[in-house]
N, C-alpha and C positions, 0 to 999 in steps of 0.2 A: 504494500500499499504506500502510495506516494502522497506526502502532505503538500498542500499548497504553500506558496511563499508566505501568505498571510498567516496560516496556521503555524508555520515554523517560527515566525516572528513572535506571535503570542506565546508559544511554548517557551521560547528562550527568555522572554521577559518575565515569566512567572516562575521559572526554575530557580531553585535556591542557589545562592552563590557558593562556590567551592571553598571560600574562605570563612564561611559561617561557622562559628564556634558553638557547638551544641553542648559543651561541658558547663557552661555558665548558668544554664537553666536550673531552677530549684527543683527538688524531687516532687513528683506529683503527690505522693503520700509522705507525710512527715515521719521521721524515724520514731520508732517505738521509744518511750521513755525508759531510762534505766531502771527506775523504780516506778511501778505503776501505782500512783498515789490514790487513784480511785479504788483499786482493788484493796490497797492497804487500809483505806478508810472504811470499806465494808467489812474487812476482817476485824477491825478494832472498834467498830460501831461508831466511828467518827470521833472518838475520844483522842485528842491530840497528844495528851500526856501518855496514853497507852501506845500510840503510834511511835513516839520518840523512844520509849522503853523497848518496844519490839525491834525497832531498827537498831538500837544500840546492842541489843542481845544478838541480833543476826550478825552484826559487824564483828563482834567478839567471837562468836561460834565459828563464823566462816574462817577467821584467822587460825583458830585452834585446829579446825578440821584440815585445812590445807597443810599446816605444819605436820600433823600426824600422818597425813597421806605420804609424805615424803619418806617416811621410815617404815611403811607397811608393805607386806607382800601384796600382790594384785588382788587377792580375795578381800583383804582388809581395806584396800583402797576403794574397791567397789562398794563395800558397806558404808564407809564414810561418805563417799560421793552420793550414795542413796539418801543418807541423812541430810546432806547439804541440799539435795534436789527438793526435798520436802520443805525445808526451812525457807528456801528461796521462793518457792511457790506461795508459801504463806504470806510473804510481804510483797509479792508482785515483782520480784527480781527475775523476770522471765529469761534473760540472757544467762544469768548465773545458773538457773535451773536447767536450761538446755545444755550448757557446758558440763554441769555436773552429771547430767544423764549420759552425756557422750563419754565421760570418764568412766562411769559405771559399765557402759558397753564395751569400752576399749580395754578394760581390765583383763580380758582374756586374749587380747591381741598381742602382737609382738611388741617388745619394749619401746621401739621408736614411736609406735602409734599411740601407746599410752602416754609417753612423754609429751608428744604434741598435744594430746587432749588435756593433760595436766597444765601445760603452759597456757592454753586457751582458757581453762578454768581460772587460773591465777589472774589472768588479765581481766576476766569478767568480774571477779571478786574485787579486784582493785578498783575497777570502774564503779562498782556498786558502792564501795566504801567512800569514794569521792563524792558520788551523788548523795549518800547519806549525810555526809558532812555539809554539803551544800544545802540540803533540806533542813538540817538542824539550824544552820545560820539564818535561813529564810524565815523560820518560825519564831 
């Protein structure tokens, strides 16, 4: 099929420029919050004092569990990761919960796979701890 000269001119006038940078556009869906404060409020019946206490307990527990995982055999790592998964879900730390669940699954995998999952879990916990500190300052 051959386009008329007029159709070619209209097509080239509306075609996007080759130099257009598409990386500057904001995401269509905002990123999930590190701590789902709506979920946390539901779990604590909206009591801010209880929210603060639960967040502090999570922060403390997550640090202890990560420390213990470093010295446990894979079966122990899986059990500790399972505990952390439940705690993270309780406060709405979905990334931590997903990372801990991945560690639990990776406990039977080769050592490099488990190590990678543990690194991702440690990063997610650190991210959550920073978010908890920010939430504490904001309230």
